[in-house]
N, C-alpha and C positions, 0 to 999 in steps of 0.2 A: 447764279450770276444774274443780276438785274439787267433789264433791257439796255439801260444807259451804259452800264458797265460792259455789257457784251459789245455794244457799238464801239466804245473806246478801245476795248481789248483788240477787236478785229482791225480797227484803224491803225493801231500801233504795230500789230503783227504784220499786216500786209504792207505797210510802209517800209518796215524793216526788210521784209522779203524782197520787195521790188528793188530796193537799194543794194542788198547784200547777197542775193542768191547767186549760186555758182552757175556758170554757163555750161549746161549739160546738153548733149545733142537731142535727147528726148524732150527737152523743154523748148525746143524750137519748132515743135509740131503739135498739131491737135489731131493727127491721124490716129484713130483709136487702135488700129492694128499695131502701129509702131509703139504706142504707149503700152499696149499689152505685152509686146516683146520685151520692152525695157523693164517692166515690173516683174516679169518672170525671171529675167536675168539677175535682177537686183535682190532676189530672195537669197539671203544668207551669203551674199557676195559683195565685196567692197566696190564702191562707185568707180574708183580708178581702174580696177580690174575689168569692170564691165564695159567701159567706153569703147575700147578697140573691138571687143567681141560684138557689141551692138552695131557698130558701124559696118563691120564686115558682113554681119548677118543680114542687115537691111539692104546692103548693096547686092548680096547674092539672092535674097528673097524679098524683092521690093513690094510684092503684092501678096495678099492671102492666097490667091490662086497659085502663085509660084511656090509657096511653101507647101500648100496642100498636095501639089503634084510631085514634089521632090522625093527622090529616093531617101529612105531613112538614113542610110550610111552617109550620104552627103550632108544631111542635116546634122547628124551626130559629129561629123568631122568639123563642122563650123562651131560646135559647142565644146569641142575637145579642150580640156583643161579647166572648164568652168565647174565640172562635177555635178552631182545631183541630177543625173541624166534623165530621170523620170520627168523632170520639169519640161525638157524640150520635147520629149515624146508626147506628153499631155498637151503641150502647146500645139504641136502639129495636129494632134487628134481633134482638139477644140477648133482649130482653124478649118479643118476639113468639114466639121459640122456646120460652121458658119457659111462656108462656100456652098455646101450641098442643101442646107435646110433654111438658110436665111438670105439667100441671094447675095452672099458676100457682104452683108451689112451686119455688124455686131449689134446685138440687141441693146436697147436703151433703157431697160428696166432691170432692177436687181433680180426679180423673180426669174426672168428669162435668161439673163446672162449667167446666173448661177447654175443653170442646166447644162452649160457647156463643160466639156471635159477639161479638168485642170484649173478651173476658175473657182477660187474660194471667196469668202466675204471680203478680204482685203483687196485682192486684185479686182474684184467686181466694183468696189467703191472707188478705187483709183481710176479705172477706165471710165466709169460713169461720170465722175466729177471732173477729171482732167480733160477728157476728150469731148464730153457732151454737156458739161456745166450743170450736171444734176447734183443737188445737195445731198450727197451720200457719204457716210463714214468710210474711212479707209484706215483701219486700226492694225498696226503692227507693233513690234517691240519698242521701236523708237517713240511711237505715239503714246503707248502706254506709260513709258518713262516720263514723258513730258506732262501728261495729264495726271499721273499719280502725284506729281509735285505741285502742279498748279492747283489741284483741288484736294490735296492731302488724302488721296485714296490709299488706304493701308491694307487692301486685300491682296492676296497672293496671286501675282500674275502668271505663275506656273500652273494654276488651276484653270482649265479651259473655260468654265462658266464665268470666270471673272471678266473675260473679254466683253461680255454683254454690258457690264457696268460702264466700261470705257466707250463702247459704241453709243450707248445712250447719252453719255455726257458730251461726246463730240457732236451729236445731233442737236443738243441744246445750245451749243456755242457756235456752230458752223456759220460762216457768212453765206447766206442764201444767194446774195447777189454775185459772189465770186467764189464758189466752192472749189474751183480748180486751184486758185492761188492759196486759199485757206489750207487745203490738205497738203499742198506742196510746202507751204510755209511751216506747218507743224513738223513735217518730215525734215525740213532743212534745219529747223531749230533743234530737233533731236540729234541730228547728225553733226552739227557744228558748235552748238552752245550748250544745250541741255544734255550733254554727254554723260556717261557713267560718272565721271568726275566733272560736275557742272561748272561752267564759267559764268556764274550768276551776275557778275558786274557788267557783263556785255549783253545781258538778256533784255530784249525790248519790252517784254511783258512781266518783268520782275515784280512790279508793283501789284500784280494780280496773283502772285504765287503764294499760296498759303504755306507751303513747305518752307520757302525762304523766310517767310514771316516768323515761323516757329523754329528755324534753324535745323530743319529735318531733311533738307534737300539731298544730302549725301546718304541718308538712310533709306531712300526710296528710289525705285520701286522695291517692294518686298517680293522676293522670289526664292522659293525653296530650292535647294541644291539638287541637281540631277543625280540619279543613281550612277554609280561608277561604271564606266564603259567596259565591255568585254574585250579582252586582249587575245588575239590569235597569232600563232606562229605559222607563217606560210612559206613553204619551200617551193621555189619556182625553178624550172629547168630550161635552159637555153640549149636546144638541140638543133644542130645544123646537119645538112646532108653534104656530100662531097661537092655539089655544085654551088654551095654557099647559101642555100635557102634555109629558112628557119621554120621549124614545126610549131604551129599554133593550133589552139582549139577555140571554138566559139562557146561563150558562156550561155547557160540557159536563158531564155527570154524573160522568164519571171525570176525576180530576185536581184541581188546586188550586181551592178554593172552588166545587166542583161544584154545579150547579143554582142558584147564586145569580144574581140579576139585577144587571146593571151597565150603566153607560154604554158605548157602543161604544169600544173601546180597542185599541191595538196595542202590541206590543213593538218598540221602536225600536232600530235600529243606526245607526252613523255614516254608512253609505252611503245611508240611506233618507231620502226626503222624506216627512214624516208624512202629508200629505194623500193622496199617491199610494199610500202603503203601506196606508192605511185602505181606499181604493177596491179595491185588489187583494185585501185580506184579507176584506172584507165586502161589496163591491159598492156601498157608500154613496159618493156624491159630495157633498162638503161645501165650504162656504166657512169657512175656519178663522178664528176671532176671537181676541180677546186671552186670555192666560192668566189664570186666576182662582185657581189653587191650585197649590202645590208642597210636597211632603212625602215623607218616607221611610216605608215600612212594612216591618217586619222579620218575615219568616216563619222557620220553623225552619231552612230550607235555602237561602233566597234572600231578597235585599232588593230591594224595588221602589222606584225613584226615580220618583214619580208626578208628572206635570204635567197639570193639568186646564185645558182650553180651552173657551171658548164656541164654538159652531159652528152653522151653519144648513145645512139640506139644500138642494141645488140642485133645481130643479123636476123635472128629468128623472131624478132618482135614485130608483129603486124601493126599497121597504122589503123587505129579505130575510126569508126564513122564519126564525122564531126570535126576531124583534124585535117589540116592541109598545110603544105609548104608554101611560104611566101618569100619572094626575093626582097632585097633591101628597098628596091623601087616600089614594089607592091605594098610594103609596110607603110610607106609614106602616104599612101592613098586611103588607108582604112582608118577609121576613128580609133584612138587609143585612150585607154583610161590613164589616170595619173600614175598608178603603180607600174603599168606597162611602159609608159614613157620613161620613167626613171630607170627601169631595167635596161631598156634599149640604150639610154644615154650612158649608163655604166659599161655596157658591152662595147660601145664605140671607143671608150677610153682604154 
């Protein structure tokens, strides 16, 4: 793109953005911490879903110091329902690094900010450009879709090294005088106009789009299909004591849903008897009752087919280490994964 074309492209793009942009709470601030929080929440999550979470999170943890000092369970409770919990753990760990090592000031260079826990190239570019006005690329799936069409880039975006092609192209086109608006405008364009099914007639930069010119806009971006997800059958057991408390166990710190409390459960195979498998896995000896819940829960890499059963402990069954009973009131205070929330919801019915 020639210099004159670049100037006209940015003029049209930014004019459209300032006229049409959605009013989002993180667009009303230049606080780098708030922008960091919003960008982490927006990863793989819809804007409409994020807004109330963002507002509650900022109200409860208005400063980096307040987040750094908060108990992890309280932080996870605020994230409950957003999923991908490693995001918030990494966010808190990164914020602690900033508080302890950078005097509570987020670094203003890509090299430094990338040293922080949980910050990758996209988040680094978003914080640097939006909060600090540094002309840096912030390339995610939306941006790759927009640029693949604008510049007819036909390389497979599922291949990690392809991202470098888009990062370089963004740096060639970015408006150095207002990189904050530029990056947000590209994101907005991808979210509202240059969607998987593009609305080309409404696009403010259609005249610059090589894919539109050649009628290839719906064929881009090129992305190979993912490998089929693994499907697991999970049997979960709601075990209560006479006083009405529920038996839960804490998941291992490392791994899926780390440190979350859940009903005792097992991953079932065709060869297994669920009661015997539970005894072998946990040491618990139960009388299995009727099923009360059945649903699928989709993670990024695996799908759980969850079946919830009522169960009672046999008298001789000891309570293993890592298990404890919770009252209904106590359950409300601990962070719950989506599968656990669904099971509790079905129990109440």
